[in-house]
C-alpha positions as a Markdown table, in Angstrom:
| # | Residue | x | y | z |
|---|---|---|---|---|
| 1 | Glu | 69.3 | 144.2 | 84.6 |
| 2 | Leu | 68.0 | 140.9 | 83.9 |
| 3 | Arg | 67.4 | 138.2 | 86.6 |
| 4 | Leu | 66.2 | 134.9 | 85.7 |
| 5 | Ala | 67.6 | 132.9 | 88.6 |
| 6 | Asp | 65.7 | 130.2 | 90.4 |
| 7 | Asn | 63.9 | 128.9 | 87.6 |
| 8 | Phe | 64.0 | 125.5 | 85.3 |
| 9 | Ile | 66.2 | 127.0 | 82.4 |
| 10 | Ala | 68.0 | 124.0 | 80.7 |
| 11 | Ala | 69.8 | 125.6 | 78.2 |
| 12 | Val | 70.7 | 129.2 | 76.6 |
| 13 | Arg | 70.3 | 129.1 | 72.7 |
| 14 | Arg | 71.4 | 131.3 | 70.0 |
| 15 | Arg | 68.9 | 134.0 | 69.9 |
| 16 | Asp | 67.6 | 133.9 | 73.2 |
| 17 | Leu | 69.3 | 136.7 | 74.4 |
| 18 | Ala | 69.7 | 138.7 | 71.1 |
| 19 | Asn | 70.0 | 142.5 | 70.5 |
| 20 | Met | 69.8 | 142.8 | 74.2 |
| 21 | Thr | 72.9 | 145.2 | 73.8 |
| 22 | Gly | 72.6 | 147.5 | 76.8 |
| 23 | Leu | 72.1 | 144.7 | 79.2 |
| 24 | Leu | 74.5 | 145.1 | 82.1 |
| 25 | His | 73.8 | 142.5 | 84.6 |
| 26 | Leu | 72.4 | 138.9 | 83.7 |
| 27 | Ser | 71.7 | 136.3 | 86.2 |
| 28 | Leu | 71.2 | 133.0 | 85.4 |
| 29 | Ser | 71.9 | 131.5 | 88.7 |
| 30 | Arg | 70.4 | 128.1 | 90.1 |
| 31 | Asn | 68.7 | 126.8 | 87.3 |
| 32 | Thr | 69.3 | 123.5 | 85.3 |
| 33 | Ile | 71.4 | 125.1 | 82.3 |
| 34 | Arg | 73.7 | 122.2 | 80.8 |
| 35 | His | 74.2 | 123.7 | 77.8 |
| 36 | Val | 74.9 | 127.5 | 76.2 |
| 37 | Ala | 75.1 | 127.6 | 72.6 |
| 38 | Val | 78.0 | 129.3 | 70.7 |
| 39 | Gly | 77.7 | 133.0 | 70.6 |
| 40 | Ala | 74.5 | 132.8 | 72.8 |
| 41 | Phe | 76.2 | 136.2 | 74.4 |
| 42 | Ala | 77.5 | 137.5 | 71.3 |
| 43 | Asp | 75.0 | 140.6 | 71.5 |
| 44 | Leu | 75.9 | 141.6 | 75.0 |
| 45 | Arg | 78.8 | 143.8 | 74.4 |
| 46 | Ala | 77.9 | 146.2 | 77.4 |
| 47 | Leu | 77.6 | 143.4 | 79.7 |
| 48 | Arg | 79.5 | 143.9 | 83.1 |
| 49 | Ala | 78.1 | 140.7 | 85.3 |
| 50 | Leu | 77.4 | 137.1 | 84.5 |
| 51 | His | 76.1 | 134.9 | 86.8 |
| 52 | Leu | 76.1 | 131.2 | 85.9 |
| 53 | Asp | 76.4 | 129.7 | 89.4 |
| 54 | Gly | 74.3 | 126.8 | 90.5 |
| 55 | Asn | 73.9 | 125.1 | 87.2 |
| 56 | Arg | 75.0 | 121.9 | 85.5 |
| 57 | Leu | 77.3 | 122.9 | 83.1 |
| 58 | Thr | 80.3 | 120.2 | 82.5 |
| 59 | Ser | 82.5 | 122.5 | 80.3 |
| 60 | Leu | 82.9 | 125.9 | 78.8 |
| 61 | Gly | 84.4 | 126.0 | 75.1 |
| 62 | Glu | 86.0 | 129.1 | 73.2 |
| 63 | Gly | 82.9 | 130.7 | 71.7 |
| 64 | Gln | 80.5 | 130.4 | 74.5 |
| 65 | Leu | 81.6 | 133.4 | 76.1 |
| 66 | Arg | 82.2 | 135.4 | 72.9 |
| 67 | Gly | 81.2 | 138.9 | 72.7 |
| 68 | Leu | 81.7 | 139.8 | 76.3 |
| 69 | Val | 84.2 | 142.2 | 76.0 |
| 70 | Asn | 83.3 | 144.5 | 78.9 |
| 71 | Leu | 82.7 | 141.5 | 81.4 |
| 72 | Arg | 84.1 | 142.5 | 85.0 |
| 73 | His | 82.5 | 139.4 | 87.2 |
| 74 | Leu | 82.0 | 136.2 | 85.8 |
| 75 | Ile | 80.5 | 133.7 | 88.4 |
| 76 | Leu | 80.7 | 130.1 | 87.4 |
| 77 | Ser | 80.6 | 128.3 | 91.0 |
| 78 | Asn | 78.6 | 124.9 | 91.7 |
| 79 | Asn | 78.4 | 123.7 | 88.5 |
| 80 | Gln | 80.1 | 120.3 | 87.3 |
| 81 | Leu | 82.8 | 121.8 | 85.0 |
| 82 | Ala | 85.5 | 119.2 | 84.3 |
| 83 | Ala | 86.9 | 121.1 | 81.5 |
| 84 | Leu | 87.7 | 125.2 | 80.5 |
| 85 | Ala | 89.0 | 125.6 | 77.1 |
| 86 | Ala | 92.2 | 127.6 | 76.7 |
| 87 | Gly | 90.1 | 130.1 | 74.8 |
| 88 | Ala | 87.3 | 130.5 | 76.7 |
| 89 | Leu | 88.2 | 133.8 | 78.4 |
| 90 | Asp | 89.8 | 135.4 | 75.5 |
| 91 | Asp | 87.1 | 138.2 | 74.7 |
| 92 | Cys | 86.9 | 139.4 | 78.5 |
| 93 | Ala | 90.7 | 138.6 | 79.6 |
| 94 | Glu | 91.7 | 142.3 | 79.5 |
| 95 | Thr | 88.4 | 143.5 | 81.5 |
| 96 | Leu | 87.6 | 140.7 | 84.0 |
| 97 | Glu | 87.9 | 141.5 | 87.9 |
| 98 | Asp | 86.3 | 138.7 | 89.3 |
| 99 | Leu | 86.4 | 135.0 | 88.3 |
| 100 | Asp | 84.5 | 132.3 | 90.4 |
| 101 | Leu | 85.3 | 128.9 | 89.3 |
| 102 | Ser | 84.6 | 127.1 | 93.2 |
| 103 | Tyr | 82.9 | 123.9 | 93.8 |
| 104 | Asn | 83.6 | 122.3 | 90.3 |
| 105 | Asn | 85.2 | 119.2 | 89.0 |
| 106 | Leu | 88.3 | 120.9 | 87.7 |
| 107 | Glu | 91.5 | 118.8 | 87.6 |
| 108 | Gln | 93.2 | 121.0 | 85.2 |
| 109 | Leu | 93.3 | 124.6 | 84.2 |
| 110 | Pro | 94.3 | 126.5 | 81.1 |
| 111 | Trp | 97.3 | 128.3 | 83.4 |
| 112 | Glu | 98.6 | 130.6 | 80.4 |
| 113 | Ala | 94.9 | 132.0 | 79.5 |
| 114 | Leu | 94.5 | 132.6 | 83.5 |
| 115 | Gly | 97.9 | 134.2 | 83.6 |
| 116 | Arg | 96.6 | 136.8 | 81.3 |
| 117 | Leu | 94.0 | 138.2 | 83.3 |
| 118 | Gly | 95.9 | 141.1 | 84.1 |
| 119 | Asn | 92.8 | 143.1 | 86.0 |
| 120 | Val | 91.4 | 140.1 | 87.9 |
| 121 | Asn | 91.3 | 140.8 | 91.8 |
| 122 | Thr | 89.3 | 138.1 | 92.9 |
| 123 | Leu | 90.2 | 134.7 | 92.0 |
| 124 | Gly | 88.3 | 131.4 | 93.2 |
| 125 | Leu | 89.5 | 128.1 | 92.6 |
| 126 | Asp | 88.4 | 126.5 | 95.6 |
| 127 | His | 86.8 | 123.0 | 96.1 |
| 128 | Asn | 87.8 | 121.5 | 92.9 |
| 129 | Leu | 90.2 | 118.6 | 91.8 |
| 130 | Leu | 93.5 | 120.7 | 91.3 |
| 131 | Ala | 96.6 | 118.6 | 91.9 |
| 132 | Ser | 99.1 | 120.9 | 91.2 |
| 133 | Val | 99.9 | 124.4 | 89.9 |
| 134 | Pro | 102.7 | 125.3 | 87.7 |
| 135 | Ala | 105.6 | 127.8 | 89.0 |
| 136 | Gly | 104.7 | 131.3 | 88.0 |
| 137 | Ala | 101.0 | 130.9 | 87.2 |
| 138 | Phe | 100.3 | 133.9 | 89.0 |
| 139 | Ser | 103.2 | 136.0 | 88.5 |
| 140 | Arg | 101.5 | 138.5 | 85.9 |
| 141 | Leu | 98.3 | 139.1 | 87.9 |
| 142 | His | 99.5 | 142.6 | 89.6 |
| 143 | Lys | 96.0 | 143.2 | 90.6 |
| 144 | Leu | 95.2 | 140.3 | 92.5 |
| 145 | Ala | 94.0 | 140.9 | 95.7 |
| 146 | Arg | 92.4 | 137.3 | 96.7 |
| 147 | Leu | 93.4 | 134.2 | 95.8 |
| 148 | Asp | 91.4 | 131.0 | 97.4 |
| 149 | Met | 92.9 | 127.4 | 96.5 |
| 150 | Thr | 91.3 | 125.9 | 99.6 |
| 151 | Ser | 90.0 | 122.1 | 99.3 |
| 152 | Asn | 92.0 | 120.8 | 96.2 |
| 153 | Arg | 94.3 | 118.1 | 96.2 |
| 154 | Leu | 97.7 | 119.9 | 96.4 |
| 155 | Thr | 100.4 | 118.6 | 97.9 |
| 156 | Thr | 102.9 | 121.3 | 97.5 |
| 157 | Ile | 102.5 | 125.3 | 96.0 |
| 158 | Pro | 105.2 | 126.3 | 94.0 |
| 159 | Pro | 106.7 | 129.8 | 95.4 |
| 160 | Asp | 105.9 | 132.6 | 92.8 |
| 161 | Pro | 107.1 | 136.0 | 92.4 |
| 162 | Leu | 103.9 | 137.6 | 93.1 |
| 163 | Phe | 103.9 | 136.0 | 96.6 |
| 164 | Ser | 107.3 | 137.5 | 97.0 |
| 165 | Arg | 106.3 | 141.0 | 96.1 |
| 166 | Leu | 103.1 | 141.1 | 98.2 |
| 167 | Pro | 102.7 | 140.5 | 101.9 |
| 168 | Leu | 100.5 | 137.5 | 102.4 |
| 169 | Leu | 97.2 | 137.6 | 105.1 |
| 170 | Ala | 94.8 | 134.9 | 105.8 |
| 171 | Arg | 91.9 | 137.0 | 106.3 |
| 172 | Pro | 91.0 | 140.6 | 104.7 |
| 173 | Arg | 90.1 | 142.1 | 107.9 |
| 174 | Gly | 92.4 | 144.9 | 108.7 |
| 175 | Ser | 94.6 | 143.8 | 105.9 |
| 176 | Pro | 96.4 | 147.0 | 103.8 |
| 177 | Ala | 94.8 | 147.3 | 100.6 |
| 178 | Ser | 98.3 | 146.0 | 98.7 |
| 179 | Ala | 98.4 | 142.9 | 100.7 |
| 180 | Leu | 97.2 | 139.2 | 99.3 |
| 181 | Val | 94.5 | 137.1 | 101.0 |
| 182 | Leu | 95.7 | 133.6 | 100.2 |
| 183 | Ala | 93.9 | 130.6 | 101.4 |
| 184 | Phe | 94.8 | 127.3 | 100.8 |
| 185 | Gly | 93.6 | 125.1 | 103.9 |
| 186 | Gly | 91.8 | 121.6 | 103.1 |
| 187 | Asn | 94.7 | 120.4 | 100.9 |
| 188 | Pro | 97.0 | 117.5 | 101.8 |
| 189 | Leu | 100.0 | 119.5 | 101.9 |
| 190 | His | 103.3 | 117.5 | 101.6 |
| 191 | Cys | 105.4 | 119.5 | 104.6 |
| 192 | Asn | 108.8 | 119.3 | 103.0 |
| 193 | Cys | 111.9 | 121.7 | 102.3 |
| 194 | Glu | 109.7 | 122.8 | 99.2 |
| 195 | Leu | 107.1 | 124.6 | 101.3 |
| 196 | Val | 109.6 | 126.5 | 103.7 |
| 197 | Trp | 109.1 | 129.9 | 101.3 |
| 198 | Leu | 105.4 | 129.5 | 102.7 |
| 199 | Arg | 106.0 | 129.0 | 106.2 |
| 200 | Arg | 108.2 | 131.8 | 106.4 |
| 201 | Leu | 105.4 | 134.2 | 105.4 |
| 202 | Ala | 103.4 | 136.1 | 108.2 |
| 203 | Arg | 100.0 | 134.8 | 108.3 |
| 204 | Glu | 97.4 | 135.2 | 110.7 |
| 205 | Asp | 95.6 | 132.0 | 110.8 |
| 206 | Asp | 96.5 | 128.2 | 111.6 |
| 207 | Leu | 93.6 | 126.5 | 109.8 |
| 208 | Glu | 96.1 | 124.6 | 107.1 |
| 209 | Ala | 97.4 | 121.4 | 108.4 |
| 210 | Cys | 100.0 | 119.0 | 107.1 |
| 211 | Ala | 98.9 | 115.6 | 105.8 |
| 212 | Ser | 102.6 | 114.3 | 105.3 |
| 213 | Pro | 105.2 | 113.0 | 105.8 |
| 214 | Pro | 104.0 | 110.6 | 108.6 |
| 215 | Ala | 106.0 | 112.3 | 111.4 |
| 216 | Leu | 104.3 | 115.8 | 110.7 |
| 217 | Gly | 100.6 | 114.3 | 109.3 |
| 218 | Gly | 97.7 | 116.1 | 111.4 |
| 219 | Arg | 99.8 | 118.8 | 112.6 |
| 220 | Tyr | 99.0 | 122.6 | 112.3 |
| 221 | Phe | 101.2 | 124.1 | 109.4 |
| 222 | Trp | 102.1 | 127.5 | 111.3 |
| 223 | Ala | 103.0 | 125.1 | 114.2 |
| 224 | Val | 105.6 | 123.2 | 112.7 |
| 225 | Gly | 109.1 | 124.7 | 113.2 |
| 226 | Glu | 110.8 | 125.9 | 109.8 |
| 227 | Glu | 114.0 | 123.2 | 110.9 |
| 228 | Glu | 111.0 | 120.2 | 110.4 |
| 229 | Phe | 110.5 | 121.1 | 106.7 |
| 230 | Val | 112.9 | 119.0 | 105.2 |
| 231 | Cys | 113.7 | 117.2 | 102.1 |
| 232 | Glu | 115.7 | 113.8 | 101.5 |
| 233 | Pro | 118.4 | 113.8 | 98.8 |
| 234 | Pro | 117.9 | 110.8 | 96.0 |
| 235 | Val | 119.2 | 107.6 | 96.5 |
| 236 | Val | 119.2 | 105.1 | 93.7 |
| 237 | Thr | 118.4 | 101.8 | 94.6 |
| 238 | His | 117.9 | 99.9 | 91.4 |
| 239 | Arg | 119.9 | 100.0 | 88.1 |
| 240 | Ser | 119.8 | 97.8 | 85.4 |
| 241 | Pro | 123.2 | 95.4 | 85.4 |
| 242 | Pro | 125.5 | 95.5 | 82.2 |
| 243 | Leu | 123.4 | 95.1 | 79.1 |
| 244 | Ala | 124.6 | 93.3 | 75.7 |
| 245 | Val | 122.0 | 93.4 | 73.0 |
| 246 | Pro | 122.7 | 92.9 | 69.1 |
| 247 | Ala | 122.2 | 95.9 | 67.0 |
| 248 | Gly | 118.9 | 96.8 | 65.6 |
| 249 | Arg | 117.4 | 95.0 | 68.6 |
| 250 | Pro | 115.4 | 97.4 | 71.4 |
| 251 | Ala | 117.5 | 97.8 | 74.9 |
| 252 | Ala | 115.5 | 98.6 | 78.3 |
| 253 | Leu | 117.7 | 100.7 | 80.8 |
| 254 | Arg | 116.2 | 101.4 | 83.9 |
| 255 | Cys | 117.0 | 103.2 | 87.1 |
| 256 | Arg | 115.1 | 103.5 | 90.4 |
| 257 | Ala | 115.5 | 106.3 | 92.9 |
| 258 | Val | 113.9 | 107.2 | 96.6 |
| 259 | Gly | 114.0 | 110.6 | 98.1 |
| 260 | Asp | 111.8 | 113.2 | 99.3 |
| 261 | Pro | 110.4 | 114.8 | 97.0 |
| 262 | Glu | 110.3 | 112.0 | 94.7 |
| 263 | Pro | 113.5 | 112.0 | 92.5 |
| 264 | Arg | 113.2 | 112.9 | 88.5 |
| 265 | Val | 115.3 | 110.6 | 86.6 |
| 266 | Arg | 117.1 | 111.6 | 83.5 |
| 267 | Trp | 119.6 | 109.9 | 81.5 |
| 268 | Val | 123.0 | 110.9 | 79.6 |
| 269 | Ser | 124.4 | 109.0 | 77.1 |
| 270 | Pro | 127.9 | 107.7 | 76.4 |
| 271 | Gln | 128.7 | 111.0 | 74.3 |
| 272 | Gly | 127.3 | 113.2 | 77.4 |
| 273 | Arg | 124.2 | 114.5 | 75.6 |
| 274 | Leu | 121.0 | 114.2 | 77.5 |
| 275 | Val | 118.5 | 111.9 | 76.3 |
| 276 | Gly | 115.0 | 112.4 | 76.1 |
| 277 | Asn | 112.1 | 111.1 | 73.8 |
| 278 | Ser | 112.7 | 110.8 | 70.3 |
| 279 | Ser | 112.3 | 108.6 | 67.1 |
| 280 | Arg | 114.8 | 106.3 | 68.6 |
| 281 | Ala | 114.4 | 106.7 | 72.4 |
| 282 | Arg | 111.7 | 107.1 | 75.1 |
| 283 | Ala | 112.0 | 108.5 | 78.6 |
| 284 | Phe | 109.4 | 107.0 | 81.1 |
| 285 | Pro | 108.7 | 108.9 | 84.2 |
| 286 | Asn | 109.5 | 105.6 | 86.2 |
| 287 | Gly | 113.2 | 106.1 | 85.3 |
| 288 | Thr | 113.3 | 103.7 | 82.6 |
| 289 | Leu | 115.3 | 104.6 | 79.2 |
| 290 | Glu | 114.0 | 102.4 | 76.0 |
| 291 | Leu | 116.1 | 102.6 | 72.9 |
| 292 | Leu | 114.0 | 101.4 | 70.4 |
| 293 | Val | 116.5 | 100.4 | 67.8 |
| 294 | Thr | 120.2 | 100.2 | 68.9 |
| 295 | Glu | 122.9 | 101.1 | 67.0 |
| 296 | Pro | 126.6 | 100.2 | 67.3 |
| 297 | Gly | 127.5 | 103.7 | 68.3 |
| 298 | Asp | 125.1 | 103.3 | 71.2 |
| 299 | Gly | 127.3 | 101.4 | 73.2 |
| 300 | Gly | 128.8 | 102.8 | 76.4 |
| 301 | Ile | 128.2 | 103.9 | 79.8 |
| 302 | Phe | 124.9 | 105.3 | 80.2 |
| 303 | Thr | 124.5 | 107.5 | 83.2 |
| 304 | Cys | 121.1 | 107.5 | 85.3 |
| 305 | Ile | 120.8 | 111.2 | 87.2 |
| 306 | Ala | 118.3 | 111.5 | 89.8 |
| 307 | Ala | 117.7 | 114.8 | 91.5 |
| 308 | Asn | 115.1 | 116.6 | 93.8 |
| 309 | Ala | 115.1 | 119.8 | 95.9 |
| 310 | Ala | 117.7 | 118.3 | 98.5 |
| 311 | Gly | 120.4 | 117.1 | 95.8 |
| 312 | Glu | 121.1 | 114.4 | 93.2 |
| 313 | Ala | 122.4 | 110.8 | 92.7 |
| 314 | Thr | 123.9 | 109.1 | 89.7 |
| 315 | Ala | 124.2 | 105.7 | 88.7 |
| 316 | Ala | 126.0 | 104.3 | 85.8 |
| 317 | Val | 124.7 | 101.5 | 83.3 |
| 318 | Glu | 126.7 | 100.0 | 80.9 |
| 319 | Leu | 125.4 | 98.8 | 77.2 |
| 320 | Thr | 127.2 | 96.8 | 74.8 |
| 321 | Val | 125.9 | 96.8 | 71.2 |
| 322 | Gly | 126.8 | 93.8 | 69.3 |
| 323 | Pro | 126.5 | 92.8 | 65.6 |
| 324 | Pro | 123.4 | 92.0 | 64.4 |
| 325 | Pro | 122.2 | 88.2 | 64.7 |
| 326 | Pro | 121.6 | 86.4 | 61.4 |
| 327 | Pro | 118.1 | 85.7 | 60.3 |
| 328 | Gln | 117.0 | 82.2 | 61.5 |
| 329 | Leu | 113.9 | 80.5 | 62.2 |
| 330 | Ala | 113.9 | 78.6 | 65.6 |
| 331 | Asn | 113.3 | 74.9 | 65.5 |
| 332 | Ser | 113.8 | 74.5 | 61.7 |
| 333 | Thr | 115.9 | 72.9 | 59.2 |
| 334 | Ser | 117.7 | 74.4 | 56.8 |
| 335 | Cys | 115.2 | 76.5 | 54.2 |
| 336 | Asp | 116.1 | 77.4 | 50.8 |
| 337 | Pro | 114.9 | 80.7 | 49.3 |
| 338 | Pro | 111.9 | 80.6 | 47.2 |
| 339 | Arg | 112.7 | 79.7 | 43.4 |
| 340 | Asp | 110.4 | 80.9 | 40.6 |
| 341 | Gly | 107.2 | 82.1 | 41.0 |
| 342 | Asp | 105.6 | 84.2 | 43.7 |
| 343 | Pro | 107.9 | 84.9 | 46.5 |
| 344 | Asp | 105.4 | 84.8 | 49.2 |
| 345 | Ala | 104.1 | 81.2 | 47.7 |
| 346 | Leu | 105.0 | 78.3 | 49.7 |
| 347 | Thr | 107.7 | 76.2 | 48.4 |
| 348 | Pro | 107.5 | 72.5 | 49.0 |
| 349 | Pro | 110.4 | 70.1 | 49.0 |
| 350 | Ser | 112.1 | 69.3 | 45.6 |
| 351 | Ala | 110.5 | 66.0 | 43.7 |
| 352 | Ala | 114.3 | 64.6 | 43.6 |
| 353 | Ser | 114.3 | 65.0 | 47.5 |
| 354 | Ala | 110.9 | 63.2 | 48.1 |
| 355 | Ser | 111.9 | 60.6 | 45.6 |
| 356 | Ala | 115.1 | 59.7 | 47.8 |
| 357 | Lys | 113.2 | 59.7 | 50.8 |
| 358 | Ala | 110.7 | 57.5 | 49.1 |
| 359 | Ala | 113.4 | 55.1 | 48.1 |
| 360 | Asp | 115.3 | 54.7 | 51.3 |
| 361 | Pro | 114.3 | 51.6 | 53.2 |
| 362 | Gly | 115.9 | 52.5 | 56.4 |
| 363 | Pro | 113.3 | 52.6 | 59.3 |
| 364 | Pro | 111.5 | 56.0 | 59.8 |
| 365 | Thr | 113.0 | 58.3 | 62.1 |
| 366 | Asp | 110.9 | 61.1 | 64.2 |
| 367 | Arg | 112.7 | 64.4 | 63.2 |
| 368 | Gly | 110.5 | 66.5 | 65.4 |
| 369 | Val | 109.5 | 69.8 | 64.5 |
| 370 | Gln | 109.9 | 70.6 | 60.8 |
| 371 | Val | 109.8 | 73.5 | 58.3 |
| 372 | Thr | 108.3 | 71.7 | 55.3 |
| 373 | Glu | 107.4 | 74.5 | 52.9 |
| 374 | His | 108.5 | 78.4 | 53.3 |
| 375 | Gly | 108.3 | 81.9 | 51.4 |
| 376 | Ala | 109.4 | 85.2 | 51.8 |
| 377 | Thr | 106.4 | 86.0 | 54.3 |
| 378 | Ala | 105.2 | 82.6 | 55.5 |
| 379 | Ala | 106.2 | 79.1 | 56.5 |
| 380 | Leu | 104.6 | 75.7 | 57.1 |
| 381 | Val | 105.7 | 73.9 | 60.0 |
| 382 | Gln | 104.4 | 70.4 | 60.6 |
| 383 | Trp | 105.6 | 67.6 | 63.5 |
| 384 | Pro | 104.7 | 64.1 | 63.3 |
| 385 | Asp | 101.6 | 62.1 | 65.0 |
| 386 | Gln | 101.8 | 61.9 | 69.1 |
| 387 | Arg | 100.4 | 59.7 | 71.0 |
| 388 | Pro | 97.2 | 61.0 | 72.4 |
| 389 | Ile | 97.2 | 62.2 | 76.0 |
| 390 | Pro | 93.8 | 62.0 | 77.6 |
| 391 | Gly | 91.9 | 65.4 | 78.8 |
| 392 | Ile | 94.4 | 67.4 | 76.5 |
| 393 | Arg | 92.1 | 69.4 | 74.2 |
| 394 | Met | 94.6 | 72.1 | 73.1 |
| 395 | Tyr | 98.2 | 72.6 | 72.5 |
| 396 | Gln | 99.9 | 76.1 | 73.0 |
| 397 | Ile | 102.5 | 77.6 | 70.5 |
| 398 | Gln | 104.9 | 80.2 | 71.2 |
| 399 | Tyr | 107.6 | 82.1 | 68.7 |
| 400 | Asn | 109.3 | 85.2 | 68.2 |
| 401 | Ser | 111.0 | 87.1 | 65.6 |
| 402 | Ser | 114.8 | 87.1 | 65.3 |
| 403 | Ala | 114.4 | 90.9 | 65.2 |
| 404 | Asp | 113.1 | 91.2 | 68.9 |
| 405 | Asp | 112.1 | 88.9 | 72.3 |
| 406 | Ile | 108.5 | 89.2 | 72.2 |
| 407 | Leu | 107.1 | 86.1 | 72.4 |
| 408 | Val | 103.8 | 85.5 | 70.5 |
| 409 | Tyr | 101.5 | 82.7 | 71.8 |
| 410 | Arg | 99.0 | 80.4 | 69.8 |
| 411 | Met | 96.3 | 78.0 | 70.9 |
| 412 | Ile | 95.8 | 75.1 | 68.1 |
| 413 | Pro | 93.6 | 71.9 | 68.9 |
| 414 | Ala | 95.2 | 68.7 | 70.1 |
| 415 | Asp | 94.7 | 66.8 | 66.8 |
| 416 | Ser | 96.8 | 69.4 | 64.7 |
| 417 | Arg | 99.9 | 68.4 | 62.8 |
| 418 | Ser | 100.9 | 71.7 | 61.3 |
| 419 | Phe | 100.8 | 75.3 | 61.6 |
| 420 | Leu | 101.0 | 78.0 | 58.9 |
| 421 | Leu | 103.5 | 80.7 | 60.6 |
| 422 | Ser | 103.1 | 84.2 | 58.9 |
| 423 | Trp | 104.9 | 87.4 | 59.3 |
């Protein structure tokens, strides 16, 4: 054994523990360790217990526990861990019996990696920032005897095959060896039909409480009757009106729904296919479906499906895709294409046209905004002198392309008489 607890060790370097091949127990608890070098424990192949609790670790990478192929007890509680790499426990996944990650700052966990800890007996995840647990996360932990998820941010706990196979008890005292001790108090549990499965299990305590819905807030979990764990089916509260867009332009279809739990919104195309994220479409969690570039075949009735544990609701949104608009410039006179020379160069009006205008003795007319020069990627927009307005220092120009409806804004000085537009 090597006990180095309650010192001021700030880092474990690569060679600090070299050649300690017979070490079985290493305690580095309650130091100030912020850094563990990759491979720092590589020679400790016989190590069975590693205590790193009470330090200042913020993350654990894939190589920092390399070589611990016989590790059974790993204590990482009371650190500042915010990230645990997916491969951090690879070398000890088959031997680990006790993993303590409590009192850290973990918002996410590599659940797939934790699911491979086939020999783990005790798993401490309490006092972290976990907001969700994926369904089936513990299904392969057949030897799990104690699971502590106290004081996280869990609003629900999904049913797990492991929970249905074993009796659940709150305290180990007097419980059979085959029982699973599950602690989940101190979470903001949302007591609806998704937690009925947990309410039906026999328990010995009443420490857990409901945080919501409002009618059940503050009541002890085990004192709430099963009939009060209810869900509300979805109701579509908003959907896009019939929408018509020219081909080639984007289209946003919107659908909002309420229910308990919050409904998940999906979209079905007019051809009956489920529409998800692709190169041409984006589906957002708030129920919006955005078609990035519409095609004539996209037209038809799109179906919004809002579903939760209590049922589903549907709504239809009609999309019409018309022919693409002709290319044009807003507020412009007719523009001839560039002639000889650089296609991107600005082309002035013809000399003959200028001479004709000069020879015209008629009164000048205010033609407003004009495109006086143009090219393939630029145009010069001009306008006549205007009477100055006291106090006005800047003007704002806004314009958009014929390919979309996104406005572009530019600020120009009040004495300007032209603006070079490029695209």
